[in-house]
N, C-alpha and C positions, 0 to 999 in steps of 0.2 A: 666754789663748788658749782658745777652745772648739773641741774636736774633735767632729765629728758624722759618723756613718756611717749612711746611709739609701739611698734611691734615688740620692742623690748619693753617688758612690763613696767620697769622703772630702772633708771640708771642715775645714780648720784655719783658724779665723777669729781674728785678733788684733784685739781691740776698739780703736777709736780714736774721738776726738771727731767726726770726719767719716768716714763709711764708705760706699763706693759699690760696688754690685753691678751688673755689666754682663754681657751675654750674650744669646744667642738667646732667642726666646720658648720657653716650656715647658722651660727648662733648670734651673729650681729656685730662682730668685732670691726669689720671694715665699714659697716654701716655707721656705727657710732663714731669711728675715726673720721669718716667723711663729713659728718655733721660738725664735729669739732673744728676740722679744717675750714669748713664753710663759714662758721661763725668768725673765725680769725681772719678769713679772707674777704668775706662779703659783709661782715657785721658793720663796718664803717658806713656802708651805704644805706642802712636802715634809718639813719638820722633824717628828720624832716628837712625839707628845703626852705620852709617858711615857719615862723614861730607858731607853736601850737597853743590852743586854749585848754588842752587837757590838764586836769588838776595836778598830775604828777610832774608835768613839765613846768607848770606855773610855780610850783614850789621851788624848783631849781632856779628859775628865773628870778624869783623874789629873793632867794638866798644870795645869788650873785650880785644883784642890784644893791643889796644891803652891805656888801663887802667890796665894792668897787674901790680900787686904789688902796686897799687895806690888807697888809700882810696877815695871813691867818693860817693856822694849822687846822686841817680838816679833822673834825671829830667823827666818831662812828656814826652819829646821827646825820652829820653833813654828807658823809659818803653814801649813807643809805638812801638819801634823796636821789642820787644819781643812779644807784643800782635799781631802784624802783622805776625810774624813767626808762632805763635800758630794757628792763624786763617787760614793761608795757609795749615798747617798740618790738621786742621779740615776739610777744604774744599776738600782736595785731598783724605782724608780717611773716609769721612762721611758715604759713602755707606757701607763699611766693618764694621765701628764702630756701625752703627745702626743695621746692620745684626746681630752682636754679641749680642746686647742688646735684640732684639726681637725674635731672632732665626727665622727670616723671612725677606724677602726683602721688606722693607718699604721705600717708596719714600720720600726723604728729599731734598728740594731744597737748603737750606742754613742752616749752623750752624756758628754763628759768635759771638765773644766777642766784645761788643761796649761800649763806654762811661765808660772806666775803670777809677776808682778813688781809691785813698788811703786816709784814715783819718790821717795816720802818714807817715812821710818820711821814706825812707829806704836807707841804704848805702851798698856798697860793701866794705868789709874790708878784710885785709890779715894778717895772723899770721905767724911769722917767724918760730916758732918751731911746727907749727900745722901739723896734719897728716890726718885730715878729714874735710869734709864740715859740716857746721852747719848753723842754721837759727834761728832768733828771730823775734819779731815784728819790730825791729829797724834796723837789719842788716842781710846780707847774708855773711858768712865768709868762706874764702878759705885759704889753706896753701899757703905761698909764693912759686912761681915757676919760674924758669928761662927758657926762650925760650920754652914755652909749644908747643907740636905738635897739629895738627888739631883734633885728637881724644880727647886729654885733653881739648881743647877749647870747643868741642861739649858737653862733659860731664858737664863742668861748665855752658855753656849756657843753657842746658836743666834744670839744677838745678835752675838757676836764673829765667827762664821762669816759671817753675812749681810753685816755691814759690811765685812769684809775683801774680799768678792767684789763687792758691789753698791753700795757707798757712791758717791753721785754720779750713778748711772744708774737707780736703782729706788727704789720707795717704801720708807721705813724699815720694819723688821721688825714692830714693835708699833705700828701706825698705825691709829687708828679709821677707820671708813668714814664719810665726810662727804658727804651728798647722793649716796650711791650709789657714791662713788669713794674710794679711798685717796689721801691726799695724796702727791704725788710719782710716782704711777703713770705709766708711759710711755704716750705717745700713738701710736696706729697710724692713719695716714691711707691707706686702701686705694686701689687704682688706679681703682675704679669709683665714686669718691666723688661725682661729678656726678649719677649716677643715684640714689644714695642721698639726696643733698640734695634732689632733686626729688620723691622718693616716700617720704620718711621717715615722714610721718604714717600712711601705710598699712602700713609695715613695722615700726614700732616696737612695736606692741602686744604681740607675742609676746616680743620681746627684753627688755621691761621685767620679765619674770618671772625673769630670770637675773641673778644678782649675783655679785660676787667677794668673798664672805665667807670667813671662816676655813674654814667647811665649804662647799666648792665644790659648787654645784648642777649637776645634769646639764644639758647644753646641749640643750634640746628643740627648738631651731630647726633650719632646714636650712642654716644658715650656719656658717662657722668662727668661733671665738671672737674673733679680731681684728675681724671684721666686726660681730659682736654688740656688742662693746665700742664700736665706732665709732657704732653706732646709739644706744647708751646715752649716749655723749658728746654727741650732738646735743641730748638732753633737758636737758643742763647749760648750754646756751648762754644767755648773758644779757650785758648790757652792764655791766661793772664797772670803772669808771674808776680806782678806788683800787687794786685788785689787779692791774690790767693796766699800771700805770705803768712797770714794768720793760721792757715791750715797746713803749712809746710811739713810739720812733723807727722801729721796723719796721712798726707799724700805720700810721703816717703815710706811710711809703714805699710800702706796698701800696696804700693808698687813693689816693695821688697818682699813682703811676706804673703801677699794674696794673689795679685795678678801676675807676679813674676815678670814684670815688663812695664813698658811705658805706653800710655795712650796719648795720641796727638789728634788735633782737629785742624782740618783745612777748610777755610770758609769758601763756600760757593753759594749757589742759590739756597742750598741747605748745607749744614755742616757735614763734612766727610770725615768720619772717625776711623783712625788707623791704629793698629796695635803692633808694637815692636817688642818681641820677646827679649828678655835679658840675654846677652851673649850673641845676639844677632844684629846685623846691620840692615836687615830687611823689614819693611813695614808690610803688614797684611791687613785685609779688610776685616772689620769686626765680625762679619758672619762666618769667617773661616776660623776665628779664634775659639778657644775653649769656652764652654758655657759659663765658667767662673768669671771670665773676662767680661762677657756681655752682661752678666748679672750685676757685677759691681761697677760697670762702666758709668751708669748715671750718677751714682754717689761720687765716684772719683772725679767725674767731669764737672759736677756742680762745684766741687771744692777747687779744682784747677782753673775754673772759669772766673773765680772771684765773685760769684753771684751773691748779692747781699740778701741774707735771709735771717730771720730771728727764731725760727723753730723748724723742726723737720719731723715728718711722719713717715715711717717705713713699715710697709706691710711685709710680713714674713721675711725678715732680713736673712734667715737661714736658707732660703730657696737656692737649690743647686750647689749647696756647700757641703763638703765633707765635714764630719764633726770637728776635726781640728781647725778648719777654717771658720766654722760656726763660733768657736771659742774666740778666734781672732776678730770676728765681726763684733761679738759682744764687747771685746776690749776696746775697739775703736769707737763704738757707740758711747761707752763710758767716757772715753777721751773727749769726744765732742761735747758731751754734757758738761764736763769739767772745764771746757773752754767757754762755757756760758750759753751754749745752744741747747734749749730743751729738745729732747728726742723722745718721741712716742712711738711704740712699736706694737704690732700684733704678731704673735708668734705661736708656733707649735713645737718649738725646740726646747727640750729639757736641757740640752747642752748650754744654750744661751742663758737659761734661767739658773743653772748651776754655777756658771761663771759669775753672774750677778751676785749670787749668794756667797761665793768664794771671796769676791772683792769686798763685800760688806764685812765678812769675818776677818779678812786680812787687815782691814783698816783699824779694827779694834783689838787685834791680837797683841798679847803682851810682848811678843817677839816680832812685831810688825816689821821693823827696819831690817832685822836679820833675814826674815823670810822674803822680803822684797828683793834683797840682794841675791839670795839663793835661787829664786825662781824668775828673776829678771823683770820684776815689776817696779814701777815708779809711782810717785805721788799721784800723777794724773790718771793712773789706772784704778785707783781706789774709789770706793763708793760709800757714802754716808746713808744711813737708814732714812733720814729725813728728806733725802733727795729723790726718793723713789716711791711710787704708788703702783700696786699690782692688783689687777682685777680679773676675776674668773667669770665667764659667761656660762650660765647654767640654763639649759632648755627644760621647761616644765612640760607636763603632760598636755597642757592646754596649747602647746606650741609657742607660747610666749617665753621670753628669756628674762632671767633675773641677773643683775650684775652684783657680784659679791666681792667686796674688798677683802684681800688676803692679808693676814698679819704675819709679820716676820718673827720667828722664834730665834733662839740663840744659834740655831743651825741655818737660819735664813728662811725664805718663803717656802711653804709646803703647798704644792699645787695638786689638788685632788685629781683633776682631769688627766694629768700626766701619770701620777702614781697609780691610779686605778688601772690604766692601760698597761703599765709596766708590770704590775703585780699579776695581771692575767697572763701575760706572755711568760713570766717566770713560772707560773703554775703549770702552763702547758709544757715548758721545758722539762720540768720534773716528771710530769705525767707521761710524756712520750719517750722518756729514756728506757732503753731495754734493761732488763734485770741482768 
């Protein structure tokens, strides 16, 4: 769980494979998603370059020294040492971290990891003939080492800490930058992606000067870092059939049921994106295509490019979509999550939320198999309650926002911010009818 205190009065966020933020406009949904993305993307760079004398770090160092070359399963107390160390690093560097994310001095009172839990135990293991660090869901492995110096202990401690917190949702700690991106880095698709896709060639020149290296450069643009990262992402678009094979089913679903055609990329100084409608042998520029094509194009091209990422954040996935297509968007989001990619969204769409509820109900229905066949759903379309967290942002009279976790009933999630608005509209329908 991540605790955040900012303009948002308090936000306790329990991370889940599918996470939805709902609420009024200007209530802080994108703000909080940007901070989460920033911690996943920039958090690895808050580790010190030299061994620290701070008490919380010394406890980690002493623990590791006592267990060098000894296989051990980490206890809750052991893991707490590393959580405390990371929290101190977050606390001392939160101002600069948030400044990098927003390209602006935003006041943040607290960033803190709390209530850390693991579903599976994890061990520290040592390899006699090993030469590199590695990690799985079950262990963190190091080469055996005699009398490691403090720099070596720091490197191992940072590796343990990062993998305890971020394994499966962020880029590995010691990952080289390939074509300007770290392998596994999370994807952020902003709400205004259609505008970016239609004007990227004019916008990209400045953002190309900014990279996510170990030494983070100052953001000299007038955009927040998630938006700069999105512009940089566009430059990586290409058609890579080999690396995109994992997503072949989702790519086919999008092109057949949503874009109704194929997107291609020609590499030049910048990628040139073309759209070919189904049934046509002619390609047209993206700016001539329907808004549905430009809106979905970044998601589709991320998948077709075979870009390696471990989590995806999508602001307003319903933008520019007819309700029928909003339901299809919700379906592919669940499909991605079931492929092992955490997907976190901000949304104003009751259609997307209703589809999520329907898929939870269908999974547990006594006639689930029969209904799946009748309505054309498969196992990868279904959703377990434990895989989703839903939060509503509520703005108080003070102007600050509270984050309220929503509980699922047997009918699914009830979202007051949607229901209140719909009830008001229905009331007006009845009131304005003529006798």
